[in-house]
N, C-alpha and C positions, 0 to 999 in steps of 0.2 A: 830059689826062684824069685823072680821079680815080676810084678804086674802093675801096669798103670790103668786105673779105672777111668773110663770116660763117662760123660753125663748119662748116656743111655743105660749103661750098666748100673749106675747108682739108682736111677729111676726104677729100673726093673728090680733091683734089690729092695727098694721101698715097697714095691707092689707084691713082694714076697713070691716072685716067680720062682718056682721050685728049683729049677736047674741053676739059675744065677745065684739065688740065695744059698744053695748048698755049696756051689763053687767058691763063692766069696768066703763063707764060713769055714770051708775046708782050708783055704789059703791062710786064713787067720789062725786056725788050729795048728797048721803045720809051720807057722811062724815065717811064712813067705813075706818078702818085702812088698808092701802095697803102697802105691803112689797115687796121689790125686793131683793133677796139674792145677795151678792156681786158677786158670780159666774155668775149669770144671767146678772148682769150689765156688767161684763167683756165680756160675750158672745155677747151681743147686741152691745156694743161699738166696739168689734173686727169685727163683721159682717158688721157694718156700715163703718168701716175703710177700709175694703178690697173689698167693692163693686166696680165692674168695672166702673160703672157710679155713682158718688156721689149723694146721695139723701138728699138734704137739707130739704125736706118735712119730711122724716122719722126722721132725726136728730132733727128737730123742734118738731115733735110729741113726741119723746122720752124725750127730755129735759122738755117739758111741763108735761109729765106723771111723770117724776121724781120729779117735784115740789109737787106732790100730794102723793108721796110714801116715805117710809122710807127704806133706804138701810140697810140691816142686814147681819151680819156674821153668818154663821151656825156653831154651836158647834158640837163636836163629838156626843153628845147626840142627837142633831137634826138630824144629818145624819143617825145615827143608827135607830132612831124612823121612819124616812122616809123610810128607807130600809125595816124595819119590816112591815110597813103599806102596802108595795107592795106585800108581800108574802101572 
């Protein structure tokens, strides 16, 4: 199975929201392919960088999560397909 994680899922993972935390960890355990689009990586890193109080715990969680994910670039086809799926 393959999953692409969006910014909201990663943030909820940081917050240790039980359902999301369990689902992501289950996907990791089952060796599913997890993808993080480059734009999501940017948003997460930017958010961590501008936090009023630095959170080494969240940075540590994110770096560990990245070790289990593949960073991907979205093509114009991918963007169009994602937009069409929302309609």
